[in-house]
C-alpha positions in Angstrom: 42.7 -3.4 -1.6 41.4 -2.0 1.6 41.1 1.2 -0.6 39.0 -0.3 -3.4 36.9 -2.0 -0.6 36.0 1.4 0.7 35.3 2.8 -2.6 32.6 0.4 -3.6 30.7 0.5 0.0 30.4 4.1 -0.5 29.3 3.3 -3.7 26.5 0.4 -2.6 25.6 3.1 0.7 24.6 6.2 -2.0 22.8 4.3 -4.3 20.6 2.7 -1.7 21.2 -0.9 -1.9 21.8 -1.1 2.1 19.0 1.1 2.7 16.8 -0.7 5.7 13.7 -0.6 6.0 11.4 1.0 8.4 8.3 -0.6 10.4 5.6 2.2 9.7 3.0 0.8 11.6 4.6 -0.1 15.5 1.6 -2.1 16.6 0.7 0.1 19.6 -1.1 2.7 17.7 -1.5 5.6 15.0 1.5 7.7 15.4 2.7 8.2 12.3 -0.9 8.4 10.6 -3.8 10.8 10.5 -6.5 9.1 9.6 -9.4 10.6 6.7 -13.5 10.3 7.4 -15.8 8.4 10.2 -14.8 5.0 9.9 -12.8 2.6 12.4 -8.9 3.0 12.7 -7.6 0.9 15.7 -4.9 -1.4 17.2 -6.0 -4.3 19.0 -3.4 -7.9 20.2 -0.3 -5.9 17.7 -3.2 -5.9 14.9 -4.3 -2.5 12.3 -7.3 -3.6 11.7 -10.1 -1.0 10.4 -14.0 -1.5 9.9 -16.5 0.0 8.9 -18.3 2.8 11.2 -21.8 3.9 11.2 -21.8 5.8 7.8 -20.5 3.6 5.7 -18.6 6.0 3.7 -15.4 5.2 2.4 -12.3 5.5 5.3 -8.5 6.4 5.0 -5.0 6.2 7.0 -2.6 8.7 5.9 1.3 8.3 6.2 1.9 11.8 7.8 5.2 11.7 5.7 5.6 11.8 1.5 7.4 8.8 -0.1 8.8 9.1 -3.7 10.1 5.7 -4.5 9.9 2.9 -2.1 9.3 -0.8 -1.6 6.8 -1.3 0.3 5.8 -4.8 2.7 3.0 -6.0 4.3 0.3 -8.1 5.4 -3.1 -8.2 5.5 -6.5 -10.4 6.3 -9.8 -9.8 4.9 -12.7 -10.2 7.1 -16.1 -9.8 5.7 -16.0 -7.9 3.1 -12.4 -7.2 2.8 -12.7 -4.5 -0.1 -10.0 -2.1 1.0 -6.4 -1.1 -0.8 -2.7 0.8 -1.1 -2.4 4.1 -2.0 0.5 5.4 -3.5 2.4 9.2 -3.7 -1.9 10.2 -2.9 -3.4 12.6 -0.8 -6.8 13.5 0.4 -9.2 16.1 0.7 -12.0 15.0 3.3 -12.4 11.8 2.0 -11.9 12.4 -2.0 -8.7 11.3 -2.1 -6.0 12.2 -5.4 -3.8 9.3 -6.4 -3.2 5.5 -7.3 -4.7 2.8 -5.4 -3.3 -0.7 -5.3 -6.4 -2.6 -5.0 -7.1 -5.4 -2.2 -10.8 -6.9 -3.1 -12.4 -10.1 -2.6 -11.9 -13.3 -4.8 -12.7 -11.5 -9.1 -12.0 -8.2 -7.5 -8.1 -7.6 -9.4 -6.4 -7.8 -5.7 -3.0 -6.1 -7.0 -4.0 -3.7 -9.8 -3.9 -0.2 -9.9 -6.5 2.0 -10.3 -6.3 6.1 -10.8 -9.9 7.5 -8.0 -11.5 10.7 -9.6 -9.6 10.3 -13.1 -8.5 7.7 -15.1 -10.0 4.9 -13.4 -8.5 1.3 -13.4 -5.5 1.4 -15.3 -4.4 -2.4 -15.0 -5.9 -5.3 -13.4 -4.2 -8.5 -13.5 -5.4 -11.1 -14.9 -7.8 -12.8 -13.8 -6.3 -16.7 -14.0 -3.7 -14.7 -11.0 -6.4 -14.2 -8.0 -6.1 -17.8 -7.3 -2.8 -15.9 -5.5 -5.6 -14.5 -2.6 -6.0 -15.9 0.0 -9.4 -14.9 1.0 -10.3 -15.0 5.1 -6.7 -15.5 5.6 -3.3 -13.4 5.7 -1.7 -12.7 2.7 1.6 -10.6 1.8 1.7 -7.8 -0.3 4.7 -6.2 -1.6 4.6 -2.8 -3.8 7.8 -1.3 -6.0 7.1 2.3 -7.0 10.4 4.3 -9.1 10.5 7.1 -10.9 7.3 6.1 -13.1 7.2 2.6 -12.8 5.1 0.4 -10.1 4.8 -3.6 -9.5 2.9 -5.7 -7.3 2.9 -9.0 -5.7 0.2 -10.5 -3.7 2.2 -13.8 -2.0 5.3 -14.0 -4.4 3.4 -13.9 -7.9 3.7 -10.7 -10.0 0.2 -9.3 -10.0 1.0 -5.8 -12.5 3.7 -4.1 -14.0 2.7 -0.5 -14.8 5.0 2.1 -16.3 3.4 5.3 -16.8 4.7 9.3 -16.7 1.2 10.8 -14.3 1.7 8.7 -11.7 5.7 9.0 -12.1 5.3 12.9 -11.1 3.0 12.2 -8.2 3.7 13.4 -5.5 2.3 12.1 -1.3 1.8 9.9 0.9 0.8 6.2 1.4 -2.8 5.2 2.4 -4.4 2.2 3.9 -8.2 2.1 2.1 -11.4 1.2 3.8 -14.0 1.3 0.7 -18.0 2.9 1.2 -20.8 0.6 1.8 -20.6 -1.3 4.4 -20.0 -4.5 6.2 -16.0 -4.4 5.7 -13.1 -5.6 8.0 -9.6 -5.4 7.4 -6.9 -5.8 9.6 -2.6 -5.3 8.5 0.4 -6.2 10.4 4.2 -6.6 9.3 3.6 -2.6 7.9 7.4 -1.5 6.3 9.3 0.6 3.5 12.4 0.8 2.1 13.1 4.0 0.4 15.2 4.1 -3.1 17.4 6.9 -4.1 
């Protein structure tokens, strides 16, 4: 019986079912991240905050490490315009990003949908009736699962979209938070945690 238990535990560990969540944001600084662009990224009262700067351009905060297969959990609160996003398997050159965005946007603009920047544009948008899951001006919880060629997003427990795509499946890169161009945008983030999958 003991030998059987050891075998089962070994299998569970090797398949990543016991993989631990890891904090990507420590609530103190931007260690492990790189800023792209001139927009503002700073920490205040334990929160990560992005805010439009004087250039009112695109801005990104990217993990220094690349992540392939994972479950990402985070909380966001939109203030002002709130147009932002979470990029997966993405790279940045200046402020030109190559990859895929899980949308974070004001009401009616498809939060949770998947957009390919400088490529195919919208790949999938959630039904507009699901937009009621968004609590604009309050804290929201987003979960993103990226596993092979499949991406699924949830907002406050509501599944927003699920997409299988060969091109995303072949993608490599970092996790990025975005601030949209246009100015007047401010978004707060906290509890950014990742669990890597095999």
